[in-house]
C-alpha positions, 0 to 999 in steps of 0.5 A, spaced: 889 376 713 892 371 717 898 373 722 904 369 725 902 366 731 903 371 737 903 377 733 896 379 736 899 379 743 905 383 741 901 388 737 897 389 744 903 389 748 907 394 744 901 399 744 897 397 751 899 404 755 896 408 749 890 403 749 889 404 756 890 411 756 885 412 750 880 407 754 881 412 760 879 418 756 872 415 755 874 413 747 871 406 745 875 400 743 871 400 737 874 407 735 881 405 738 881 399 733 879 403 727 884 408 728 890 404 730 888 399 724 887 405 719 894 407 721 897 401 720 899 400 727 895 393 728 894 388 723 889 383 728 882 382 727 877 386 730 874 380 734 881 379 737 883 386 738 876 386 743 878 380 746 885 382 748 883 389 750 878 386 755 884 381 758 888 388 758 883 392 762 882 386 767 889 385 768 890 393 769 884 393 774 887 388 778 894 391 778 891 398 779 887 396 785 890 390 789 885 391 795 878 390 794 874 397 794 870 398 800 863 398 800 858 402 804 859 406 810 867 407 812 868 407 819 874 410 822 875 404 827 879 398 825 878 392 828 884 388 830 886 381 827 887 376 832 892 371 831 890 364 834 894 362 839 894 355 842 890 356 848 884 358 842 885 352 838 880 348 842 875 353 841 875 352 833 873 345 834 866 343 833 862 341 839 858 335 840 851 334 842 850 331 849 847 324 845 853 324 841 858 326 846 855 320 850 856 315 844 863 317 843 865 316 850 862 309 850 866 308 844 873 310 846 872 307 853 870 313 857 865 313 862 858 312 861 853 318 863 848 313 866 854 311 870 856 318 872 848 319 874 848 313 878 854 314 882 852 321 884 845 318 886 849 313 890 853 319 893 847 323 895 844 318 899 
């Protein structure tokens, strides 16, 4: 039997607390559907009911536990979260290999490392 558009959602929203309570007791969605349908409290199809209950469970689970559950061993020591400061910003930049840095210096008019080596050799003589 085709209902009006949005009727399934309205029926589930009206009964969501009762449905979630039954699910937490361990009653299957099929048993809940059968009972509600037999009582005439819902008119939606079984497939639509299952889909909406699945969405309702997912929504309830995210609202119930907003923080992800910790897995493994829990330690009593918490690590502080450091806020990056302006002095730390440079440490987040990628570093270049020596050849890459030399090429970059040549492109931007920096000193050529070969010139530095020759300057050092002349100074040591």
